[in-house]
PDB file of N, CA, C and O in Angstrom, chain B, residues numbered from 101:
ATOM      1  N   MET B 101       0.481  -0.798  -0.175  1.00  0.00           N
ATOM      2  CA  MET B 101      -0.117  -0.265  -0.148  1.00  0.00           C
ATOM      3  C   MET B 101       0.898   1.208  -0.264  1.00  0.00           C
ATOM      4  O   MET B 101       0.897   1.957  -1.240  1.00  0.00           O
ATOM      5  N   LEU B 102       1.761   1.396   1.023  1.00  0.00           N
ATOM      6  CA  LEU B 102       2.512   2.196   1.214  1.00  0.00           C
ATOM      7  C   LEU B 102       3.619   2.528  -0.011  1.00  0.00           C
ATOM      8  O   LEU B 102       4.088   3.666   0.029  1.00  0.00           O
ATOM      9  N   VAL B 103       4.019   1.771  -0.944  1.00  0.00           N
ATOM     10  CA  VAL B 103       4.649   1.990  -1.691  1.00  0.00           C
ATOM     11  C   VAL B 103       4.041   2.696  -3.071  1.00  0.00           C
ATOM     12  O   VAL B 103       4.636   3.518  -3.767  1.00  0.00           O
ATOM     13  N   LYS B 104       2.605   2.126  -3.304  1.00  0.00           N
ATOM     14  CA  LYS B 104       1.695   2.423  -4.105  1.00  0.00           C
ATOM     15  C   LYS B 104       1.287   4.224  -4.038  1.00  0.00           C
ATOM     16  O   LYS B 104       0.983   4.964  -4.974  1.00  0.00           O
ATOM     17  N   HIS B 105       1.418   4.527  -2.620  1.00  0.00           N
ATOM     18  CA  HIS B 105       1.242   5.941  -2.684  1.00  0.00           C
ATOM     19  C   HIS B 105       2.585   6.941  -2.204  1.00  0.00           C
ATOM     20  O   HIS B 105       2.707   7.242  -1.016  1.00  0.00           O
ATOM     21  N   PRO B 106       3.384   7.330  -3.045  1.00  0.00           N
ATOM     22  CA  PRO B 106       5.044   7.916  -2.348  1.00  0.00           C
ATOM     23  C   PRO B 106       4.590   9.299  -2.035  1.00  0.00           C
ATOM     24  O   PRO B 106       5.414  10.212  -1.972  1.00  0.00           O
ATOM     25  N   HIS B 107       3.393   9.486  -1.849  1.00  0.00           N
ATOM     26  CA  HIS B 107       3.037  10.772  -1.288  1.00  0.00           C
ATOM     27  C   HIS B 107       3.147  10.873   0.003  1.00  0.00           C
ATOM     28  O   HIS B 107       3.495  11.851   0.665  1.00  0.00           O
ATOM     29  N   VAL B 108       2.740   9.491   0.452  1.00  0.00           N
ATOM     30  CA  VAL B 108       3.042   9.543   2.111  1.00  0.00           C
ATOM     31  C   VAL B 108       4.374   9.311   2.910  1.00  0.00           C
ATOM     32  O   VAL B 108       5.332   8.832   2.302  1.00  0.00           O
ATOM     33  N   TRP B 109       4.451   9.531   3.844  1.00  0.00           N
ATOM     34  CA  TRP B 109       5.486   9.497   4.200  1.00  0.00           C
ATOM     35  C   TRP B 109       5.727   8.306   5.700  1.00  0.00           C
ATOM     36  O   TRP B 109       4.769   8.190   6.463  1.00  0.00           O
ATOM     37  N   VAL B 110       6.634   7.747   5.905  1.00  0.00           N
ATOM     38  CA  VAL B 110       6.348   6.874   6.834  1.00  0.00           C
ATOM     39  C   VAL B 110       7.015   7.014   8.526  1.00  0.00           C
ATOM     40  O   VAL B 110       8.205   7.236   8.754  1.00  0.00           O
ATOM     41  N   LEU B 111       5.883   6.818   9.656  1.00  0.00           N
ATOM     42  CA  LEU B 111       6.519   7.391  10.453  1.00  0.00           C
ATOM     43  C   LEU B 111       6.686   6.203  11.363  1.00  0.00           C
ATOM     44  O   LEU B 111       5.661   5.522  11.388  1.00  0.00           O
ATOM     45  N   THR B 112       7.888   5.637  12.294  1.00  0.00           N
ATOM     46  CA  THR B 112       7.650   4.682  12.975  1.00  0.00           C
ATOM     47  C   THR B 112       8.468   4.498  14.613  1.00  0.00           C
ATOM     48  O   THR B 112       9.680   4.713  14.618  1.00  0.00           O
ATOM     49  N   ASP B 113       8.172   4.326  15.203  1.00  0.00           N
ATOM     50  CA  ASP B 113       8.129   4.416  16.629  1.00  0.00           C
ATOM     51  C   ASP B 113       8.712   2.853  17.475  1.00  0.00           C
ATOM     52  O   ASP B 113       8.177   1.884  18.013  1.00  0.00           O
ATOM     53  N   ASP B 114      10.056   3.313  17.201  1.00  0.00           N
ATOM     54  CA  ASP B 114      10.420   1.572  17.731  1.00  0.00           C
ATOM     55  C   ASP B 114      11.354   1.773  18.750  1.00  0.00           C
ATOM     56  O   ASP B 114      12.583   1.829  18.698  1.00  0.00           O
ATOM     57  N   MET B 115      10.496   1.884  19.781  1.00  0.00           N
ATOM     58  CA  MET B 115      10.642   2.248  21.372  1.00  0.00           C
ATOM     59  C   MET B 115      11.467   0.522  22.023  1.00  0.00           C
ATOM     60  O   MET B 115      12.532   0.242  22.573  1.00  0.00           O
ATOM     61  N   TYR B 116      10.244  -0.270  21.557  1.00  0.00           N
ATOM     62  CA  TYR B 116      10.453  -1.724  21.948  1.00  0.00           C
ATOM     63  C   TYR B 116      10.911  -2.368  21.015  1.00  0.00           C
ATOM     64  O   TYR B 116      10.294  -3.418  20.835  1.00  0.00           O
ATOM     65  N   GLU B 117      11.919  -2.157  20.182  1.00  0.00           N
ATOM     66  CA  GLU B 117      12.665  -2.853  18.909  1.00  0.00           C
ATOM     67  C   GLU B 117      13.701  -3.887  20.272  1.00  0.00           C
ATOM     68  O   GLU B 117      13.627  -5.085  19.998  1.00  0.00           O
ATOM     69  N   HIS B 118      14.375  -3.673  21.284  1.00  0.00           N
ATOM     70  CA  HIS B 118      15.058  -4.363  22.137  1.00  0.00           C
ATOM     71  C   HIS B 118      14.279  -5.429  23.194  1.00  0.00           C
ATOM     72  O   HIS B 118      14.836  -6.215  23.960  1.00  0.00           O
ATOM     73  N   LEU B 119      12.763  -5.214  23.000  1.00  0.00           N
ATOM     74  CA  LEU B 119      12.136  -6.512  23.751  1.00  0.00           C
ATOM     75  C   LEU B 119      12.070  -7.491  23.116  1.00  0.00           C
ATOM     76  O   LEU B 119      10.888  -7.215  22.910  1.00  0.00           O
ATOM     77  N   VAL B 120      12.176  -8.244  22.679  1.00  0.00           N
ATOM     78  CA  VAL B 120      11.855  -9.132  21.670  1.00  0.00           C
ATOM     79  C   VAL B 120      11.985 -10.664  22.195  1.00  0.00           C
ATOM     80  O   VAL B 120      13.030 -10.894  22.803  1.00  0.00           O
ATOM     81  N   TYR B 121      11.196 -11.602  22.070  1.00  0.00           N
ATOM     82  CA  TYR B 121      11.169 -13.262  22.767  1.00  0.00           C
ATOM     83  C   TYR B 121      11.228 -13.850  21.838  1.00  0.00           C
ATOM     84  O   TYR B 121      10.993 -13.587  20.658  1.00  0.00           O
ATOM     85  N   ASP B 122      11.738 -15.178  22.638  1.00  0.00           N
ATOM     86  CA  ASP B 122      11.760 -16.397  21.450  1.00  0.00           C
ATOM     87  C   ASP B 122      13.032 -15.980  20.036  1.00  0.00           C
ATOM     88  O   ASP B 122      14.085 -15.352  19.931  1.00  0.00           O
ATOM     89  N   ASP B 123      12.270 -16.647  19.307  1.00  0.00           N
ATOM     90  CA  ASP B 123      13.124 -16.492  17.980  1.00  0.00           C
ATOM     91  C   ASP B 123      12.698 -14.921  17.117  1.00  0.00           C
ATOM     92  O   ASP B 123      12.708 -14.867  15.887  1.00  0.00           O
ATOM     93  N   PHE B 124      12.374 -13.835  17.906  1.00  0.00           N
ATOM     94  CA  PHE B 124      11.237 -13.448  17.076  1.00  0.00           C
ATOM     95  C   PHE B 124      12.536 -12.469  17.043  1.00  0.00           C
ATOM     96  O   PHE B 124      13.273 -12.134  17.970  1.00  0.00           O
ATOM     97  N   GLU B 125      12.578 -12.051  15.378  1.00  0.00           N
ATOM     98  CA  GLU B 125      13.580 -10.902  14.570  1.00  0.00           C
ATOM     99  C   GLU B 125      12.809  -9.806  14.378  1.00  0.00           C
ATOM    100  O   GLU B 125      11.728  -9.831  13.789  1.00  0.00           O
ATOM    101  N   PHE B 126      13.563  -8.373  15.077  1.00  0.00           N
ATOM    102  CA  PHE B 126      12.811  -6.942  14.574  1.00  0.00           C
ATOM    103  C   PHE B 126      12.946  -6.752  13.453  1.00  0.00           C
ATOM    104  O   PHE B 126      13.652  -7.506  12.783  1.00  0.00           O
ATOM    105  N   PHE B 127      12.442  -5.908  13.023  1.00  0.00           N
ATOM    106  CA  PHE B 127      12.252  -5.358  11.294  1.00  0.00           C
ATOM    107  C   PHE B 127      12.192  -3.876  11.155  1.00  0.00           C
ATOM    108  O   PHE B 127      11.127  -3.362  11.498  1.00  0.00           O
ATOM    109  N   THR B 128      12.953  -3.243  10.802  1.00  0.00           N
ATOM    110  CA  THR B 128      11.856  -1.965  10.456  1.00  0.00           C
ATOM    111  C   THR B 128      11.412  -1.819   9.173  1.00  0.00           C
ATOM    112  O   THR B 128      12.134  -2.290   8.294  1.00  0.00           O
ATOM    113  N   PRO B 129      10.179  -1.165   8.789  1.00  0.00           N
ATOM    114  CA  PRO B 129       9.292  -0.867   7.693  1.00  0.00           C
ATOM    115  C   PRO B 129      10.403  -0.648   6.426  1.00  0.00           C
ATOM    116  O   PRO B 129      10.019  -1.083   5.341  1.00  0.00           O
ATOM    117  N   ALA B 130      11.846   0.036   6.468  1.00  0.00           N
ATOM    118  CA  ALA B 130      12.438   0.324   5.480  1.00  0.00           C
ATOM    119  C   ALA B 130      13.417  -1.255   5.590  1.00  0.00           C
ATOM    120  O   ALA B 130      14.307  -1.307   4.741  1.00  0.00           O
ATOM    121  N   GLN B 131      13.358  -2.034   6.185  1.00  0.00           N
ATOM    122  CA  GLN B 131      14.132  -3.084   6.168  1.00  0.00           C
ATOM    123  C   GLN B 131      13.346  -3.737   4.953  1.00  0.00           C
ATOM    124  O   GLN B 131      13.862  -3.822   3.838  1.00  0.00           O
ATOM    125  N   VAL B 132      12.392  -4.077   5.164  1.00  0.00           N
ATOM    126  CA  VAL B 132      11.060  -5.065   4.931  1.00  0.00           C
ATOM    127  C   VAL B 132      10.885  -4.443   3.823  1.00  0.00           C
ATOM    128  O   VAL B 132      10.439  -5.238   2.996  1.00  0.00           O
ATOM    129  N   GLU B 133      11.030  -3.305   3.355  1.00  0.00           N
ATOM    130  CA  GLU B 133      10.407  -2.399   2.098  1.00  0.00           C
ATOM    131  C   GLU B 133      11.450  -1.662   1.895  1.00  0.00           C
ATOM    132  O   GLU B 133      11.183  -0.494   2.177  1.00  0.00           O
ATOM    133  N   PRO B 134      12.681  -1.820   1.481  1.00  0.00           N
ATOM    134  CA  PRO B 134      13.679  -1.065   1.126  1.00  0.00           C
ATOM    135  C   PRO B 134      13.464   0.540   0.099  1.00  0.00           C
ATOM    136  O   PRO B 134      14.267   1.473   0.078  1.00  0.00           O
ATOM    137  N   ARG B 135      12.533   0.474  -0.444  1.00  0.00           N
ATOM    138  CA  ARG B 135      11.995   1.212  -0.940  1.00  0.00           C
ATOM    139  C   ARG B 135      11.175   2.429  -0.220  1.00  0.00           C
ATOM    140  O   ARG B 135      10.921   3.528  -0.714  1.00  0.00           O
ATOM    141  N   LEU B 136      10.933   2.090   0.685  1.00  0.00           N
ATOM    142  CA  LEU B 136      10.597   2.718   2.242  1.00  0.00           C
ATOM    143  C   LEU B 136      11.568   4.095   2.366  1.00  0.00           C
ATOM    144  O   LEU B 136      11.232   5.278   2.320  1.00  0.00           O
ATOM    145  N   TYR B 137      12.778   3.541   2.524  1.00  0.00           N
ATOM    146  CA  TYR B 137      13.862   4.102   2.572  1.00  0.00           C
ATOM    147  C   TYR B 137      13.905   5.840   3.446  1.00  0.00           C
ATOM    148  O   TYR B 137      13.942   6.305   4.586  1.00  0.00           O
ATOM    149  N   GLU B 138      13.864   6.364   1.794  1.00  0.00           N
ATOM    150  CA  GLU B 138      13.450   7.418   1.256  1.00  0.00           C
ATOM    151  C   GLU B 138      12.740   8.348   2.355  1.00  0.00           C
ATOM    152  O   GLU B 138      13.260   9.400   2.726  1.00  0.00           O
ATOM    153  N   ARG B 139      11.616   7.919   2.805  1.00  0.00           N
ATOM    154  CA  ARG B 139      10.538   8.612   3.107  1.00  0.00           C
ATOM    155  C   ARG B 139      10.199   8.428   4.472  1.00  0.00           C
ATOM    156  O   ARG B 139       9.099   8.892   4.773  1.00  0.00           O
ATOM    157  N   THR B 140      11.005   7.739   5.616  1.00  0.00           N
ATOM    158  CA  THR B 140      11.248   6.776   6.717  1.00  0.00           C
ATOM    159  C   THR B 140      11.471   7.416   7.815  1.00  0.00           C
ATOM    160  O   THR B 140      12.634   7.258   8.186  1.00  0.00           O
ATOM    161  N   LEU B 141      10.791   8.133   8.558  1.00  0.00           N
ATOM    162  CA  LEU B 141      11.467   8.714   9.946  1.00  0.00           C
ATOM    163  C   LEU B 141      11.294   7.376  10.966  1.00  0.00           C
ATOM    164  O   LEU B 141      10.245   6.735  10.897  1.00  0.00           O
ATOM    165  N   THR B 142      12.193   7.034  11.770  1.00  0.00           N
ATOM    166  CA  THR B 142      12.609   6.347  12.601  1.00  0.00           C
ATOM    167  C   THR B 142      12.712   7.028  14.315  1.00  0.00           C
ATOM    168  O   THR B 142      13.796   7.366  14.790  1.00  0.00           O
ATOM    169  N   LEU B 143      11.834   7.102  14.828  1.00  0.00           N
ATOM    170  CA  LEU B 143      11.980   7.504  16.145  1.00  0.00           C
ATOM    171  C   LEU B 143      12.118   6.198  17.365  1.00  0.00           C
ATOM    172  O   LEU B 143      11.434   5.176  17.346  1.00  0.00           O
ATOM    173  N   ASN B 144      13.139   6.521  18.360  1.00  0.00           N
ATOM    174  CA  ASN B 144      13.515   5.675  19.407  1.00  0.00           C
ATOM    175  C   ASN B 144      13.948   6.502  20.431  1.00  0.00           C
ATOM    176  O   ASN B 144      14.183   7.699  20.262  1.00  0.00           O
ATOM    177  N   GLY B 145      14.083   5.821  21.664  1.00  0.00           N
ATOM    178  CA  GLY B 145      14.628   6.395  22.590  1.00  0.00           C
ATOM    179  C   GLY B 145      15.262   5.618  23.994  1.00  0.00           C
ATOM    180  O   GLY B 145      15.937   4.711  23.507  1.00  0.00           O
ATOM    181  N   VAL B 146      15.336   5.558  24.920  1.00  0.00           N
ATOM    182  CA  VAL B 146      16.231   4.893  25.833  1.00  0.00           C
ATOM    183  C   VAL B 146      15.489   4.295  26.953  1.00  0.00           C
ATOM    184  O   VAL B 146      15.892   3.252  27.467  1.00  0.00           O
ATOM    185  N   SER B 147      14.263   4.987  27.425  1.00  0.00           N
ATOM    186  CA  SER B 147      13.777   4.438  28.540  1.00  0.00           C
ATOM    187  C   SER B 147      13.065   3.033  28.342  1.00  0.00           C
ATOM    188  O   SER B 147      12.542   2.544  29.344  1.00  0.00           O
ATOM    189  N   LYS B 148      13.004   2.424  27.293  1.00  0.00           N
ATOM    190  CA  LYS B 148      12.668   1.076  27.094  1.00  0.00           C
ATOM    191  C   LYS B 148      13.446  -0.115  27.570  1.00  0.00           C
ATOM    192  O   LYS B 148      13.412  -0.962  28.463  1.00  0.00           O
ATOM    193  N   ALA B 149      14.322   0.318  26.299  1.00  0.00           N
ATOM    194  CA  ALA B 149      15.699  -0.875  25.881  1.00  0.00           C
ATOM    195  C   ALA B 149      16.270  -0.991  27.622  1.00  0.00           C
ATOM    196  O   ALA B 149      16.290  -1.958  28.384  1.00  0.00           O
ATOM    197  N   TYR B 150      16.729   0.548  27.828  1.00  0.00           N
ATOM    198  CA  TYR B 150      17.945   0.728  28.634  1.00  0.00           C
ATOM    199  C   TYR B 150      17.520   1.201  30.756  1.00  0.00           C
ATOM    200  O   TYR B 150      18.021   1.773  31.724  1.00  0.00           O
ATOM    201  N   CYS B 151      16.217   0.388  30.309  1.00  0.00           N
ATOM    202  CA  CYS B 151      15.463   0.244  31.631  1.00  0.00           C
ATOM    203  C   CYS B 151      15.635   2.050  32.498  1.00  0.00           C
ATOM    204  O   CYS B 151      15.851   1.983  33.708  1.00  0.00           O
ATOM    205  N   LEU B 152      15.556   3.240  31.997  1.00  0.00           N
ATOM    206  CA  LEU B 152      15.474   4.087  32.413  1.00  0.00           C
ATOM    207  C   LEU B 152      14.047   4.998  32.056  1.00  0.00           C
ATOM    208  O   LEU B 152      14.043   6.036  31.394  1.00  0.00           O
ATOM    209  N   THR B 153      12.946   4.394  32.615  1.00  0.00           N
ATOM    210  CA  THR B 153      12.242   4.702  32.930  1.00  0.00           C
ATOM    211  C   THR B 153      12.190   6.369  33.163  1.00  0.00           C
ATOM    212  O   THR B 153      13.070   6.789  33.914  1.00  0.00           O
ATOM    213  N   GLY B 154      11.226   7.410  32.587  1.00  0.00           N
ATOM    214  CA  GLY B 154      11.030   8.549  32.951  1.00  0.00           C
ATOM    215  C   GLY B 154      12.210   9.410  32.225  1.00  0.00           C
ATOM    216  O   GLY B 154      12.284  10.636  32.141  1.00  0.00           O
ATOM    217  N   CYS B 155      12.641   8.940  31.987  1.00  0.00           N
ATOM    218  CA  CYS B 155      14.114   9.812  31.250  1.00  0.00           C
ATOM    219  C   CYS B 155      13.876  10.164  30.074  1.00  0.00           C
ATOM    220  O   CYS B 155      13.500   9.134  29.514  1.00  0.00           O
ATOM    221  N   GLY B 156      13.863  11.171  29.199  1.00  0.00           N
ATOM    222  CA  GLY B 156      13.188  11.493  27.928  1.00  0.00           C
ATOM    223  C   GLY B 156      13.845  11.996  26.707  1.00  0.00           C
ATOM    224  O   GLY B 156      13.593  12.854  25.860  1.00  0.00           O
ATOM    225  N   ILE B 157      15.053  10.893  27.001  1.00  0.00           N
ATOM    226  CA  ILE B 157      16.546  10.895  25.952  1.00  0.00           C
ATOM    227  C   ILE B 157      15.578  10.431  24.669  1.00  0.00           C
ATOM    228  O   ILE B 157      14.811   9.489  24.870  1.00  0.00           O
ATOM    229  N   GLY B 158      15.594  10.968  23.567  1.00  0.00           N
ATOM    230  CA  GLY B 158      15.555  10.166  22.452  1.00  0.00           C
ATOM    231  C   GLY B 158      16.003  10.638  21.006  1.00  0.00           C
ATOM    232  O   GLY B 158      16.806  11.565  20.903  1.00  0.00           O
ATOM    233  N   PHE B 159      15.593  10.134  20.122  1.00  0.00           N
ATOM    234  CA  PHE B 159      16.466  10.381  18.909  1.00  0.00           C
ATOM    235  C   PHE B 159      15.764  10.116  17.945  1.00  0.00           C
ATOM    236  O   PHE B 159      14.609   9.812  18.245  1.00  0.00           O
ATOM    237  N   ALA B 160      16.112  10.108  16.453  1.00  0.00           N
ATOM    238  CA  ALA B 160      15.176  10.430  15.343  1.00  0.00           C
ATOM    239  C   ALA B 160      16.654   9.674  13.940  1.00  0.00           C
ATOM    240  O   ALA B 160      17.878   9.790  13.878  1.00  0.00           O
ATOM    241  N   GLY B 161      15.858   9.132  13.285  1.00  0.00           N
ATOM    242  CA  GLY B 161      17.078   8.405  12.227  1.00  0.00           C
ATOM    243  C   GLY B 161      16.285   8.259  10.874  1.00  0.00           C
ATOM    244  O   GLY B 161      15.100   7.930  10.828  1.00  0.00           O
ATOM    245  N   GLY B 162      17.013   8.518   9.857  1.00  0.00           N
ATOM    246  CA  GLY B 162      16.335   8.886   8.677  1.00  0.00           C
ATOM    247  C   GLY B 162      17.517   9.285   7.163  1.00  0.00           C
ATOM    248  O   GLY B 162      18.686   9.655   7.050  1.00  0.00           O
ATOM    249  N   ALA B 163      16.674   9.033   6.459  1.00  0.00           N
ATOM    250  CA  ALA B 163      17.206   9.660   5.247  1.00  0.00           C
ATOM    251  C   ALA B 163      17.958  10.881   4.901  1.00  0.00           C
ATOM    252  O   ALA B 163      16.995  11.637   5.024  1.00  0.00           O
ATOM    253  N   GLU B 164      18.843  11.601   4.591  1.00  0.00           N
ATOM    254  CA  GLU B 164      19.442  12.674   4.809  1.00  0.00           C
ATOM    255  C   GLU B 164      18.627  13.653   4.250  1.00  0.00           C
ATOM    256  O   GLU B 164      18.580  14.711   4.877  1.00  0.00           O
ATOM    257  N   PRO B 165      18.083  13.581   3.399  1.00  0.00           N
ATOM    258  CA  PRO B 165      16.927  14.704   2.841  1.00  0.00           C
ATOM    259  C   PRO B 165      16.266  15.018   3.649  1.00  0.00           C
ATOM    260  O   PRO B 165      16.171  16.213   3.928  1.00  0.00           O
ATOM    261  N   LEU B 166      15.404  13.836   4.477  1.00  0.00           N
ATOM    262  CA  LEU B 166      14.370  13.361   5.428  1.00  0.00           C
ATOM    263  C   LEU B 166      14.859  14.388   6.725  1.00  0.00           C
ATOM    264  O   LEU B 166      14.222  15.291   7.270  1.00  0.00           O
ATOM    265  N   ILE B 167      15.758  14.060   6.899  1.00  0.00           N
ATOM    266  CA  ILE B 167      16.178  14.767   8.493  1.00  0.00           C
ATOM    267  C   ILE B 167      16.862  16.016   8.091  1.00  0.00           C
ATOM    268  O   ILE B 167      17.328  16.286   9.198  1.00  0.00           O
ATOM    269  N   LYS B 168      17.272  16.989   7.318  1.00  0.00           N
ATOM    270  CA  LYS B 168      16.609  17.823   6.738  1.00  0.00           C
ATOM    271  C   LYS B 168      15.646  18.817   6.608  1.00  0.00           C
ATOM    272  O   LYS B 168      15.646  20.014   6.320  1.00  0.00           O
ATOM    273  N   ARG B 169      15.006  18.155   6.839  1.00  0.00           N
ATOM    274  CA  ARG B 169      13.460  19.148   6.242  1.00  0.00           C
ATOM    275  C   ARG B 169      12.968  18.986   7.898  1.00  0.00           C
ATOM    276  O   ARG B 169      12.060  19.691   8.337  1.00  0.00           O
ATOM    277  N   TRP B 170      13.562  18.143   8.608  1.00  0.00           N
ATOM    278  CA  TRP B 170      13.152  18.241  10.082  1.00  0.00           C
ATOM    279  C   TRP B 170      13.810  19.097  11.220  1.00  0.00           C
ATOM    280  O   TRP B 170      13.658  19.146  12.440  1.00  0.00           O
ATOM    281  N   ARG B 171      14.681  19.816  10.228  1.00  0.00           N
ATOM    282  CA  ARG B 171      15.513  20.518  11.518  1.00  0.00           C
ATOM    283  C   ARG B 171      14.781  21.775  11.738  1.00  0.00           C
ATOM    284  O   ARG B 171      15.134  22.548  12.629  1.00  0.00           O
TER     285      ARG B 171
END
């Protein structure tokens, strides 16, 4: 669906990426469909993965043109 609509940007919240069980592997939408890379902004932080509840440290990653647009 997203590949067919190039005007739609993708925003993912990967806060829980390290909290997986059994043989589950985490993948971002851009890993699953590389054609989405240029318009995917990934948000994450340290509170869940590093047991820092209440800590407001977060970060974002994406293609350079996308990041420059959000500065």
